[in-house]
N, C-alpha and C positions, 0 to 999 in steps of 0.2 A: 703275958705269960711266956716264959722262955723254957724250951725243952733242954737246951744246953747253953749255959752262959759262962764265958771265960773272963776272968779279971784281966785287965789290960796290963801287959808287961811294959816296961819302959822301952821307948823306941831305941833301936840299935841295929847294927848291921847283922848281928847274929841272934837277935831276939825275935821269936816267932810266937804269935798267939796260937796258930795251928800249924803243925809241921808233920808231914808224912813222907817217909822214905820208902814206903811199900810200893811194889810194882803192880799191885792189884788195882782194879778200877774203883773209882769213887762215883757214887750216884747220889744226886740230891733232887728230890721230887718237887720241892717248892721253889719260889722265886728267890734269887740271890742278888744282893746289892754289894758292890765293892766301891769303897771310897767315901762312904757316908753311912750314918746310922739311920737315915730316913728309910721307911719301908719301901722295898722294891716293887715295881709295877709290872715287870716282865721277867721272863726266866733268868736273864742275866742283865742286870741294871748297873752300869758303871758310871760313877760320878768322877769326872776328871779324865785325864788322858789314858789311853791304852796303847801299849807297845806290843806288836806282834812280829816276831822275828822269823816266822815261817809262813806257810800258806793259810789264808783265811778262806774257808769254804762257806758259801751261802747257797742254800737250796730253795729259798723262797724270795719274796720281794724284799728290797732294802729301802727303808724310809729314811730320808735325810732331811733334817731341819736346818742345817747349817751349810758350810762350804766343804766340799770334798777336795782335800788337798793331798797331792802326791809329791813328796820331796825326794830328790836323789842327791846325795852328798858326794858321790864319786864322779868321775869324768864320763860315766856312761849316760845313756839317754833315759829319761823318765818316760814311761809308756803306760797308757791305759789300753788294754787289749780285751776286746770282746770276741770270744771264741765259742762258736756253736759246735760242740763235739758230736752232734747227732749226724749219723751217716746217711740220713734220708735225702732224697733228691730235692725236697722242699725246705731243707734246713737253711735258716737265714740268721743274720745278726745285724742289728741296727741301733742307732741312737736317736731317740725322739725328744727334741727340745720343745716343751709345751708351755704355753702361757694360757691363762684362763680366758674364756670368751668375753668376760667383763672388762678385760684390759683393752684400752684403745691406743696406748702409746708404748707399752712395754713390748720389746722385740724378742723374738726367738732366734738366737744367733750363736755363732762360734767366733772366737778371736784368736789370733796368733801374734805374739809380741816378743821382740827382742828388747829387753829392759832398757829404757831411756834412749832407744834408737829408732825403732820403727814398729808400727802395729798395723795389721790388716784385720778386718772383720767381715763376715759374710753370713747372710741368713735372711729371715723374713722381717722386713721393716713394717711394723704394725701401723705406724703413723704415715706411711707412704703408700697407702692403698694396698697393703699386704704384698708389695713387690719383693722379689728376691734381689738382694743388693750385695755387691762386693765393694767395700770401702777401704781406702788407704788410711784408715784411722781405727782406733779402738771402738768407735761408736758408729753404728750405721747412720747413713744420712749425711755424714761429713766426708768430703772428698770422695764421693762415689766414682768408681771407675767402670762399673758394669751394673746395669739395672734390667731386670726381666719383669715386665708387668704381668699381672694376672691376665691370661689370655695369650701370652707369648711374645708380645712386642718387646724388642731388645734395643737398648740404647747404650752407647759407649760414652764415657767421659773423657776420652783422649783419642790419640791416633790409633789406627788399625793397620798393622803390618801383616801381610799374608805371604808365607813362603809356600809356593805351590799354586794350585788352581783355585779360583774363586768363581763360583757360579751363583746365579740368581734367576728366579723366574717371576714374571709379573712386573709391576711397576716398582722395581727395586730402588731406583733413585729418581727423585723428582728435582731436587735442588741440592747441589753440592757446591757451596761457596768457594771452597778451596780446590776444587777440581779433583781429577783422578790422574795419578802419575803412574805410567807404565815404564818400568826400567828393564833393560835386557839382562840376560843372565851371564853375559860375557865379562871380560875384564874391563872393558871401557865402552863408551857409547858408540864407538866405531867398530866394535868386535863383530865377529861373524854371526853371533846369535842376536836376534833382534827382539825387542819387547813387542808383545802382540796383545791387542785387545780386540776380541771378536764378539759380534752381536748377531744372533740368529733369530729368525722367526720360525715357528713350527708349522708353517704351511697353512695357517688359518686364512681363509679368504678375506681379502680386503685389509689385511694387517701387514705392515711393512716393518722391516728391521732397519733402524736409523741410528747412525752415529753422527752427532753434530760436533764439529771441531771449530773452535773460535780462537783466534789469536788475540789475547787480551793485552799484549804489549803495545804501547803507544808507538805509532809510526815515527821514525826519526825525520 
């Protein structure tokens, strides 16, 4: 049953099935589908692409079954901005990347890529005991550079350079095959500023602060 049915005019740039130039509002109580003759299932059901040239406002949840793609054709940056405009002291904004509990290998992660050049990814590696991983690859677990295990243990996949002070408490290092190199902050090894490595104990009875230095160069 059709309350209003219009015959289809021939397609053309200036041919319209419905055209209104009135400034008054238009209200439609039922569901509407655009792009297909199939019955709509929601208030606005669009079959095909939709182009919005201004702001899209969403006051409820957004359900996405495909890929969310933001394209920028100008030289400016494409951005996704989460802005909580609430003025309360507890106002927050966040992105939660979630995979189902039934997944054993699917990761929850982010990635950054320069096309055909370099990619980095970071996030929760589901197949690596749920560790947080930073990888020099588009896929977690490949070329890992930093790994934080559940519980806090941290491991690095490369060299560590520290500018400034580095402090540690407890048994920080047990075996360091490549040693620790301390370099002064002067212009050369003979400068007025010397490199310094200091080890302190905290006064615990029976505990000593020890630095063991061993020359590993074979005697001539």
